[in-house]
GULO-388072 format. One line per field, with one value per residue (C-alpha): residue in three letters; chain; x, y, z. Coordinates in pm, 1 decimal, decimal comma, padded with zeros to 6 digits. Last residue first. Layout:
# residues N
residuo ala;...
cadena A;...
u X;...
v Y;...
w Z;...
This chain:
# residues 416
residuo gln;asp;gly;gln;ile;glu;ile;lys;phe;thr;ser;gly;gln;gly;val;glu;ser;lys;val;ser;ile;gln;ala;asp;met;lys;asp;leu;phe;glu;lys;ile;leu;ile;leu;gly;ile;gly;ala;ser;ser;glu;gly;ser;thr;gly;asn;glu;tyr;lys;asp;asn;tyr;lys;phe;leu;lys;asp;ile;ala;asn;gln;ser;met;gly;ile;gly;thr;asp;glu;ile;val;leu;glu;tyr;lys;asp;gly;val;pro;ala;val;lys;ile;lys;ile;glu;gly;lys;glu;asn;asn;tyr;lys;ile;ala;asn;ser;ile;ile;asn;arg;val;ile;val;thr;ile;met;asn;glu;asp;ala;asn;val;phe;val;lys;gln;ser;his;tyr;ser;lys;thr;ile;arg;leu;lys;lys;met;gln;ile;pro;gln;asp;phe;tyr;phe;leu;val;lys;glu;phe;val;glu;val;ile;asp;ile;ser;lys;leu;ala;pro;glu;ile;gln;leu;ile;asp;ser;lys;ser;trp;ser;leu;leu;asn;glu;leu;thr;glu;tyr;ser;ala;ser;ala;his;his;gly;leu;ser;asn;leu;ile;phe;lys;leu;gln;ala;arg;asp;tyr;ser;asp;phe;asp;asn;val;ile;met;lys;ile;phe;glu;asn;ile;thr;ser;val;ser;gly;arg;ile;asp;his;ser;ile;leu;ser;leu;phe;lys;ser;lys;thr;asn;asn;ser;gln;gln;leu;gln;leu;asn;lys;gln;lys;leu;ala;asn;asn;leu;phe;leu;ile;glu;leu;asp;asn;glu;leu;his;gln;lys;ala;gln;arg;leu;leu;asp;glu;val;asp;pro;his;tyr;lys;asn;glu;lys;asn;asp;leu;leu;cys;val;thr;gly;phe;ile;glu;gly;asp;pro;trp;asn;val;pro;phe;gly;leu;tyr;ser;ile;met;asn;leu;asp;ile;asp;pro;asn;asn;gln;lys;trp;ala;asp;ser;lys;thr;ala;asp;pro;ile;leu;leu;lys;gln;gln;thr;gly;ile;val;thr;glu;cys;tyr;leu;gly;tyr;ile;leu;gln;ala;glu;glu;gly;lys;glu;tyr;pro;asn;gly;asn;thr;lys;ser;ser;leu;phe;val;glu;ile;val;asp;lys;asn;leu;arg;met;ile;leu;gly;ala;pro;val;asn;ile;leu;arg;ala;val;thr;asp;ile;leu;ser;gln;trp;lys;asp;ile;val;ser;lys;gln;ile;glu;pro;lys;ile;asp;ser;gly;ile;lys;val;arg;lys;ser;glu;gly;thr;glu;arg;ile;lys;ile;thr;ala;phe;arg;asn;met
cadena A;A;A;A;A;A;A;A;A;A;A;A;A;A;A;A;A;A;A;A;A;A;A;A;A;A;A;A;A;A;A;A;A;A;A;A;A;A;A;A;A;A;A;A;A;A;A;A;A;A;A;A;A;A;A;A;A;A;A;A;A;A;A;A;A;A;A;A;A;A;A;A;A;A;A;A;A;A;A;A;A;A;A;A;A;A;A;A;A;A;A;A;A;A;A;A;A;A;A;A;A;A;A;A;A;A;A;A;A;A;A;A;A;A;A;A;A;A;A;A;A;A;A;A;A;A;A;A;A;A;A;A;A;A;A;A;A;A;A;A;A;A;A;A;A;A;A;A;A;A;A;A;A;A;A;A;A;A;A;A;A;A;A;A;A;A;A;A;A;A;A;A;A;A;A;A;A;A;A;A;A;A;A;A;A;A;A;A;A;A;A;A;A;A;A;A;A;A;A;A;A;A;A;A;A;A;A;A;A;A;A;A;A;A;A;A;A;A;A;A;A;A;A;A;A;A;A;A;A;A;A;A;A;A;A;A;A;A;A;A;A;A;A;A;A;A;A;A;A;A;A;A;A;A;A;A;A;A;A;A;A;A;A;A;A;A;A;A;A;A;A;A;A;A;A;A;A;A;A;A;A;A;A;A;A;A;A;A;A;A;A;A;A;A;A;A;A;A;A;A;A;A;A;A;A;A;A;A;A;A;A;A;A;A;A;A;A;A;A;A;A;A;A;A;A;A;A;A;A;A;A;A;A;A;A;A;A;A;A;A;A;A;A;A;A;A;A;A;A;A;A;A;A;A;A;A;A;A;A;A;A;A;A;A;A;A;A;A;A;A;A;A;A;A;A;A;A;A;A;A;A;A;A;A;A;A;A;A;A;A;A;A;A;A;A;A;A;A;A;A;A;A;A;A;A;A;A;A;A;A;A;A;A;A;A;A
u 01634,3;01587,0;01336,7;01105,9;01084,2;00855,1;00992,0;00881,1;00970,2;00898,8;00894,4;00960,7;00701,1;00739,9;00494,2;00353,1;00488,2;00405,4;00550,8;00487,3;00711,7;00638,3;00878,7;00817,5;01178,3;01082,3;00830,9;01107,1;01317,9;01029,3;00954,4;01315,1;01314,5;01045,0;01157,9;01142,5;01326,3;01377,1;01759,2;01806,5;02077,8;02174,8;02092,2;02116,9;01761,9;01762,8;01669,6;01314,6;01200,7;00990,3;01087,8;00861,2;00867,7;00619,2;00695,2;00670,2;00377,7;00112,5;00356,2;00386,1;00007,6;-00012,2;00235,7;00577,3;00834,9;01083,9;01314,3;01295,6;01384,9;01253,7;01399,1;01217,1;01300,9;01031,4;01144,0;00948,9;00840,2;00608,3;00706,4;01078,9;01235,2;01506,6;01496,2;01678,7;01618,4;01760,5;01790,7;01817,1;02110,2;02067,2;01721,4;01658,0;01570,8;01913,8;01990,4;01662,3;01675,8;02021,1;01893,5;01617,1;01852,2;02112,0;01863,2;01702,4;02037,7;02174,8;01856,7;01893,0;02270,0;02238,4;01924,2;01713,5;01600,2;01673,9;01939,0;01970,0;02312,7;02378,7;02020,7;01686,6;01863,8;01770,8;01989,8;01973,4;02177,8;02218,9;02282,2;02538,8;02472,5;02825,8;02871,0;02590,4;02713,0;03061,2;02949,4;02722,1;02915,0;02964,8;02583,2;02548,0;02787,5;02617,8;02268,8;02397,9;02564,1;02242,6;02058,7;02281,3;02181,5;02067,0;02025,3;01792,6;01959,4;01686,2;01577,4;01679,8;01448,0;01362,2;01723,6;01795,0;02147,1;02500,7;02387,5;02377,3;02750,2;02846,7;02619,8;02756,5;03109,8;03001,2;02859,9;03184,1;03382,4;03158,5;03194,3;03571,6;03574,5;03352,7;03596,6;03890,2;03718,9;03672,5;04036,0;04132,2;03908,8;04061,2;04415,6;04357,1;04218,2;04516,2;04774,4;04633,5;04383,4;04367,1;04623,5;04421,9;04109,6;04007,6;04181,5;04040,4;03688,2;03713,9;03827,0;03541,2;03287,3;03417,5;03416,7;03053,0;02959,9;03136,7;02925,4;02595,5;02649,6;02742,5;02419,0;02207,6;02376,4;02267,1;01909,5;01891,1;02039,2;01766,3;01481,7;01615,2;01658,0;01306,4;01163,4;01366,5;01250,5;00878,8;00910,2;01076,0;00810,4;00540,3;00711,7;00740,3;00365,9;00278,8;00505,7;00325,0;-00008,9;00105,3;00226,9;-00097,9;-00317,8;-00094,9;-00111,9;-00489,8;-00508,6;-00294,4;-00520,3;-00824,9;-00674,5;-00557,4;-00911,0;-01042,1;-00791,0;-00904,0;-01268,3;-01166,0;-00961,8;-01259,0;-01493,8;-01250,2;-01260,1;-01641,7;-01865,4;-02048,0;-02375,1;-02702,3;-02947,4;-02993,1;-02635,1;-02363,6;-02024,1;-01743,2;-01466,5;-01359,0;-01264,0;-00981,8;-00784,1;-00441,5;-00151,3;00077,3;-00024,9;-00394,7;-00601,6;-00890,3;-01006,9;-01172,2;-01533,8;-01771,2;-02131,8;-02442,9;-02768,7;-02858,4;-03241,4;-03241,3;-03319,7;-03041,9;-02809,3;-02921,0;-02798,3;-02930,8;-02919,7;-02829,9;-02460,9;-02294,4;-02540,0;-02500,9;-02771,9;-02937,2;-02594,4;-02577,2;-02251,4;-02033,8;-01696,3;-01459,7;-01117,2;-00860,0;-00759,3;-00921,0;-01074,8;-01141,3;-01304,1;-01500,7;-01625,7;-01724,3;-01974,3;-02148,6;-02071,8;-02388,7;-02280,3;-02056,3;-02334,7;-02446,4;-02418,8;-02569,6;-02376,7;-02425,7;-02751,3;-02771,0;-03084,2;-02929,5;-03204,0;-03084,0;-02716,4;-02580,7;-02299,4;-02260,7;-01982,1;-01882,5;-02140,3;-02025,6;-01913,4;-02002,1;-01832,0;-01495,2;-01525,9;-01476,2;-01532,7;-01718,1;-01690,8;-01998,2;-02130,6;-02484,0;-02739,5;-02521,0;-02446,4;-02073,6;-01996,5;-02254,8;-02118,8;-01755,9;-01857,6;-02044,0;-01759,1;-01510,8;-01714,5;-01777,8;-01405,1;-01315,5;-01565,5;-01435,0;-01075,1;-01170,9;-01362,7;-01055,9;-01051,1;-00942,2;-00591,7;-00505,7;-00381,2;-00685,0;-00591,6;-00747,2;-00846,4;-00653,3;-00814,9;-00957,9;-01083,9;-01384,8;-01382,9;-01708,6;-01525,7;-01755,5;-01873,3;-01553,8;-01659,5;-01509,5;-01373,0;-01262,3;-00947,1;-00822,2;-00478,3;-00427,5
v 02815,5;02711,0;02924,3;02785,7;02991,0;03260,0;03422,2;03762,9;03912,2;04280,6;04442,5;04797,0;05082,1;05131,8;04848,2;04714,9;04440,6;04214,9;03854,2;03572,8;03269,8;02987,5;02746,0;02360,2;02300,2;02093,2;02369,3;02631,4;02424,3;02378,8;02760,7;02853,1;02581,9;02780,9;03129,7;03247,2;03030,7;03303,5;03265,7;03645,8;03868,5;04203,6;04493,7;04763,6;04751,7;04375,4;04168,1;04035,4;03692,8;03487,7;03131,5;03122,9;02841,2;02905,4;03058,7;03419,3;03373,6;03515,8;03786,6;03888,9;03903,0;04119,7;04369,6;04380,6;04625,6;04854,0;04871,2;05007,5;04677,5;04474,8;04150,7;04034,2;03716,2;03642,4;03415,9;03143,4;03043,2;03346,5;03592,3;03694,2;03967,3;03957,2;04250,6;04338,0;04658,0;04720,1;05076,0;05250,3;05451,2;05296,0;05143,8;04787,9;04501,6;04328,0;04412,7;04283,9;03987,2;03888,7;03933,6;03687,2;03441,8;03461,1;03418,3;03112,4;02944,7;03009,9;02857,1;02541,0;02491,7;02542,7;02333,2;02502,7;02532,4;02901,7;03066,3;03450,6;03595,6;03960,7;04021,2;04085,7;04203,7;04530,2;04596,1;04874,4;04837,7;05146,4;05069,8;05250,2;05034,7;04943,9;04915,9;04660,3;04463,1;04452,6;04346,7;04070,2;03793,7;04010,1;04054,6;03662,2;03607,7;03873,4;03721,1;03359,7;03499,9;03654,7;03328,3;03149,2;02793,1;02516,7;02204,4;02052,7;01837,6;01895,6;01601,9;01564,4;01296,6;01513,8;01568,4;01206,4;01156,5;01209,5;01542,9;01696,1;01654,0;01777,9;02076,4;02157,8;02146,7;02372,2;02623,1;02613,4;02681,5;02973,6;03108,1;03079,0;03276,8;03542,7;03578,6;03586,8;03875,5;04051,8;04003,7;04142,4;04440,3;04525,0;04471,4;04686,8;04957,1;04950,3;04939,6;05255,0;05244,7;05496,5;05317,1;05000,2;05181,7;04957,6;04650,5;04685,0;04740,1;04443,3;04231,3;04365,5;04289,1;03934,1;03853,9;03978,5;03766,2;03461,8;03512,4;03566,3;03257,3;03052,1;03149,5;03102,3;02769,1;02663,0;02761,4;02609,8;02292,1;02271,6;02343,0;02064,5;01830,8;01910,6;01819,5;01501,9;01409,0;01477,3;01267,0;00979,5;01006,8;00981,5;00691,7;00520,5;00574,1;00435,7;00134,2;00084,8;00092,9;-00158,4;-00387,1;-00369,7;-00426,8;-00724,8;-00860,9;-00827,9;-01014,6;-01295,1;-01296,3;-01345,9;-01620,3;-01799,8;-01780,7;-01938,1;-02211,5;-02275,8;-02291,8;-02561,8;-02751,4;-02751,0;-02873,3;-03152,6;-03236,4;-03289,8;-03029,5;-03167,3;-03016,2;-03002,3;-02808,4;-02427,6;-02405,0;-02143,2;-02104,0;-01862,9;-01618,4;-01409,1;-01058,6;-00808,4;-00840,8;-00689,2;-00933,6;-00736,2;-00939,6;-00842,8;-01113,4;-01352,6;-01604,7;-01933,9;-02035,1;-02340,2;-02304,2;-02502,7;-02369,4;-02091,4;-02084,1;-01692,5;-01698,3;-01951,7;-01691,8;-01437,6;-01675,5;-01598,2;-01963,9;-02265,6;-02188,4;-02292,6;-02581,0;-02716,9;-02920,1;-02607,5;-02499,9;-02802,0;-02897,5;-02610,6;-02584,0;-02307,5;-02270,9;-02093,1;-01732,2;-01781,3;-01436,9;-01404,5;-01740,5;-01679,9;-01355,6;-01517,3;-01744,2;-01458,0;-01363,2;-01176,6;-00817,4;-00729,7;-00546,7;-00698,2;-00515,1;-00575,0;-00431,2;-00729,2;-00907,3;-01227,8;-01467,8;-01685,5;-01922,1;-01942,4;-01821,4;-01489,0;-01520,5;-01237,4;-00981,1;-00736,1;-00867,9;-00630,6;-00692,2;-00405,6;-00179,9;-00112,7;-00293,3;-00660,6;-00757,6;-01076,2;-01265,9;-01474,2;-01803,8;-01884,0;-02129,1;-02437,4;-02653,7;-02691,9;-02610,5;-02328,8;-02165,1;-02193,4;-02043,3;-01752,2;-01686,3;-01665,5;-01447,9;-01195,3;-01213,8;-01116,0;-00839,2;-00699,8;-00724,1;-00530,3;-00277,6;-00203,0;-00281,6;00051,6;00065,4;00040,9;00376,5;00416,1;00087,0;-00240,0;-00420,9;-00485,3;-00726,5;-00680,8;-01002,8;-01094,5;-01453,8;-01648,2;-01969,1;-02102,1;-01763,7;-01593,5;-01221,7;-00946,7;-00608,7;-00407,1;-00192,3;00092,3;00220,3;00564,8
w 01645,3;01289,4;01114,4;00853,2;00525,3;00399,7;00084,0;-00032,9;-00368,9;-00429,2;-00773,3;-00916,6;-00969,2;-01346,1;-01418,3;-01085,7;-00878,5;-00583,4;-00563,7;-00321,1;-00238,3;00014,0;00177,5;00242,5;00143,1;-00166,6;-00250,0;-00231,4;-00466,7;-00720,0;-00699,2;-00773,7;-01046,7;-01233,8;-01164,5;-01522,4;-01777,8;-02030,3;-02019,3;-01989,5;-02124,5;-01983,2;-02214,2;-01956,6;-01848,7;-01859,3;-02164,0;-02221,3;-02267,0;-02498,0;-02422,3;-02116,4;-01876,7;-01585,8;-01245,8;-01367,8;-01595,1;-01350,4;-01259,3;-01631,4;-01661,9;-01346,8;-01513,2;-01414,6;-01255,8;-01429,6;-01130,5;-00777,4;-00613,4;-00310,7;-00189,0;00127,2;00332,3;00593,6;00871,5;01034,7;01393,6;01412,1;01141,3;01202,5;00968,4;00699,8;00472,6;00155,2;-00026,1;-00377,1;-00503,0;-00840,7;-00957,8;-01308,1;-01329,6;-01204,7;-01417,5;-01417,8;-01064,3;-00906,0;-01154,6;-01019,5;-00659,3;-00737,4;-00908,1;-00628,3;-00345,3;-00501,5;-00604,1;-00256,7;-00093,3;-00313,6;-00248,1;00134,0;00173,5;00436,1;00798,8;00870,6;01098,9;01129,3;01219,4;01250,1;01369,7;01224,8;00903,3;00731,3;00427,5;00177,2;-00134,9;-00359,1;-00727,3;-00927,0;-01239,8;-01277,8;-00898,0;-00871,2;-01162,2;-00994,8;-00651,4;-00774,2;-00598,5;-00295,8;-00286,7;-00311,0;-00029,1;00195,3;00130,6;00201,7;00525,0;00632,8;00577,1;00822,3;00738,0;00990,3;00790,0;00529,1;00257,0;00007,1;-00204,9;-00569,9;-00721,8;-01030,6;-01093,0;-01127,9;-01002,3;-01152,0;-01296,5;-00948,3;-00902,2;-01249,8;-01204,3;-00854,2;-00998,2;-01279,3;-01029,9;-00829,6;-01146,2;-01226,2;-00869,8;-00901,9;-01234,3;-01078,2;-00773,7;-01013,3;-01200,5;-00880,1;-00776,5;-01110,0;-01066,2;-00729,9;-00847,1;-01141,3;-00928,9;-00693,1;-00973,8;-01141,3;-01419,6;-01708,1;-01917,0;-01948,4;-02069,2;-02360,8;-02234,2;-01894,1;-02015,0;-02255,2;-01964,6;-01756,3;-02022,5;-02056,5;-01693,6;-01657,0;-01961,3;-01795,5;-01474,3;-01665,0;-01884,8;-01581,5;-01403,8;-01711,9;-01785,3;-01436,5;-01495,5;-01836,6;-01699,5;-01436,9;-01679,6;-01909,9;-01616,2;-01498,1;-01844,2;-01855,2;-01503,5;-01587,1;-01897,6;-01692,9;-01428,7;-01705,1;-01863,2;-01519,7;-01456,1;-01806,4;-01729,4;-01400,8;-01572,8;-01825,8;-01549,9;-01363,3;-01674,9;-01763,5;-01420,3;-01410,2;-01739,8;-01587,6;-01273,4;-01488,9;-01691,6;-01368,8;-01221,0;-01544,6;-01516,6;-01150,8;-01277,6;-01529,2;-01269,9;-01036,7;-01304,6;-01384,8;-01000,9;-01028,7;-00876,1;-00564,7;-00686,4;-00500,0;-00686,1;-00783,0;-00888,3;-00834,4;-01004,7;-00885,8;-00972,7;-00678,9;-00581,2;-00669,9;-00350,0;-00313,0;-00355,7;-00572,2;-00881,1;-00824,5;-00676,0;-00768,2;-00511,9;-00613,9;-00594,4;-00608,1;-00463,3;-00416,2;-00281,4;-00524,9;-00454,6;-00454,2;-00087,2;-00053,5;-00188,9;00081,2;00361,0;00706,0;00812,0;00583,5;00559,9;00896,4;00974,0;00629,2;00463,3;00297,1;00162,5;-00055,8;-00238,6;-00074,5;-00226,8;-00125,4;-00298,3;-00074,8;00000,8;00348,2;00375,2;00005,4;-00030,1;00292,9;00170,4;-00160,7;00003,2;00200,6;00559,2;00587,6;00674,3;00381,1;00198,3;-00134,5;-00469,5;-00810,3;-01101,3;-01337,0;-01251,1;-01055,7;-01074,2;-01347,3;-01459,8;-01824,0;-01879,2;-01968,5;-01697,4;-01453,0;-01445,1;-01168,5;-00927,4;-00636,6;-00279,2;-00044,2;00208,2;00065,0;-00259,8;-00342,6;-00718,4;-00818,9;-01141,7;-01160,5;-01323,8;-01267,2;-01386,2;-01408,3;-01713,2;-01657,8;-02016,3;-02005,7;-01701,1;-01831,5;-02161,0;-02004,6;-01765,3;-02041,5;-02283,8;-02003,1;-01915,2;-02278,7;-02301,5;-01969,6;-02098,9;-02423,3;-02209,3;-01997,0;-01625,8;-01463,1;-01340,5;-00967,6;-00821,0;-00600,4;-00415,9;-00504,0;-00182,5;00133,0;00380,7;00731,1;00862,1;01086,1;01215,7;01265,2;01184,7;00920,9;00824,3;00743,8;00759,8;00555,4;00644,2;00353,4;00300,2;00087,7;00021,1;-00113,3
């Protein structure tokens, strides 16, 4: 989150809003602080002035970030002054230029209402110090208790000190950016692994179904008539086509950073999605003799969703409803309006889950259970399902009891 401070440029009376270090800026490390302390101590002693300061601008105050350990220095590290006086450093920050004041007591602009004069710091030389992206850090400055016009060599020395400070800020900034990139890369790799597990799970299930039906046909070939064989072969062709489509999606998605996939939201007929998924699982449903009960709000119900994402979501929840259901069990599907949203409900009469299992449902778990008829499971839970729903600003909830089946509810924005 960006932060701003309002400073006053005393000589012009102008108030200026400036951008200061945002919340994502790195903290100044102790090794850097120690280096800066040594730098400001050395400069103040070489110039023979009471005070050398590194100031940091905050939202409502300016802070003495570091103060030279020199005789006669009235400033303490950590001291703060409110941004109401138009201090020397405020003008430096506002103008982004060097400020040199030989004797503030002789200046109409600086002699009144000046807290530094109260501390007998009447001369000032300062430069702005900024982060590499232009956000304000503060200033580096020298103050004296007597008139001081500061020789050009002194100006060059303090300018070099400013450059050292800004070089260190740049290193901190770049190191922090590198850490963020590494973190994003790690998250991307983790997401890709989960995504590939989900896709391979889909393909494995489809290929497994094809394999089982081929074995069934071979073993009982003579018992089938032409109509039965045609139906089964059509179903196998459908599963093969679905697997091919899944592979095509995988190849398409693999071309981009999976973590950065954004939903292509459009009006989707969710009833059509359910019907296609149920047709996809027609053979497993028949094999388990499951009863499908459907309650749609109307023949067409449109929601605002990404077609690929919502299909993956529905397919995997129904896959689990089949996999963990009992033979001759039931799957109930309901689509009903809830305000300007729709509630998608998938309920099964299967083996159910404990609360502990529900708590782990959206987390990766390499210890998985097979289905009630030995169907394989990838052990990836519903991790990407949850991520896809989050991207579409949809919510999911689960209710289940061991031996009493499970109910998945999705609330998603309608598209009227």
